[in-house]
N, C-alpha and C positions, 0 to 999 in steps of 0.2 A: 440465437446463438449467444451462449454465455461467455463473457470475456472477464479477464482478471485485470483490473488498473492497479497497479503496483505504485506505491509512493517510495522513492529512493530520496532520503533525507540526507542533506550534507550539514553537519552541525555547525562548521564554520560560517556557511553561509546564514544559518538561523540566528546563530550568536551575533551576527553583523546587523540584524534587523532591531528596529525599535521595540520597545514593549507594544506599542500601539500596532505596529505591523504584524507582530506574531499574534496579537489579540485578533485582528482581522482575518488572519489565515484560520485560526481556530473557529471563529464565528461564522467565517464563510463555509467551512466544512460542514457545520451544523446545517446551514442554509441549504448546501449542495445534498445532504442526505435527506431533507425535506422534500426538495425537487424530485430527487430520484424516487423516493416513495410515493410522491404525487403522480408520477408518470407511469409507475407500476414496473420501472426498470430495475430497481434495486433488489437484489437477492441477499446481500448481506455486506457488512462492512466491520473491518475490525483495525484497531490501533495496536501496534506491537511496542513492547518494552524496547529499551535500547540494548545494543548488542553485549555491552558488558553484564547484563543479567541473564545472558544465553549460555548454553552449554552445547557442546557437541558430542555426539555419541558415535562411536566406530566399533564395530566389531571385528577383531583379527584374529583369526585362528579360535573362533568361539568364544573369545574373551572380550568383554565389553571394555571399551577405554571412554572415560568421560574427561572432556577438556572444558574449563570454564571460559567464556568468553566468545567472540564471534569467531567465525569460520575463517574469514579472510581480513586481512587487514586492507581497509578501503576507506577512501573519503567519504563515500555514501553508504547507507545502509538501509535495507527494507524496514520502513517505518510503520506501513499498514496498508492495507488494500480495500477495494471496493470490488464486488462481484456483481455484474450487471448482466441482465438479459435483453439483448437489442436485437433489432432486426437485421443490422449490418455492421460490418468493421467500421465504415465511415462513421457510424454514429458512436460506437466505442470510442474512436479517436475524438469526436467531437465532445463527448463527455469527459474525457480524461483532459482535454483543454479547459474545461470548465472547473476542474478541481483546484481549490484555492492555491495548493501546493505547487501546482504547476508554473506558477509565476516566478517562484524561487527555487524549486527543486525539480527532479526529474521524474517523470511518469513512465512507466513502461505499460504496453497494452498487449495481451497474450490470450488468444483463444483458449478457452478450456475444452479440451478434447474427450474429457471423461470426468463424469460427476455423479457420485453416489448418494444424493441428496432428494431422490424421489422425484425430481422435477427434470 
């Protein structure tokens, strides 16, 4: 079963960390990707730009409207994700707890119910 492990980052929490603590999270993420690759559970992973670089597109009455910036004002934003293919929900939760960001940010674990990736 495939799961989406989403990282929700709170900038104020990250800003309060020392440079060494932030570096450890980044280096730990690299080690985590290597671990997932070695177990065969990694499908893909992506880091996302901050919300101020995003745009929201809505079509109303057939006319697209584009708004810069994030959809919602929130303390946390989707910063990146891993897609894993694991045996169980329990394993997905176990892996989410291993993500270095989980020590300071929130992780959401959600089953993927449809995927058009050939797998």
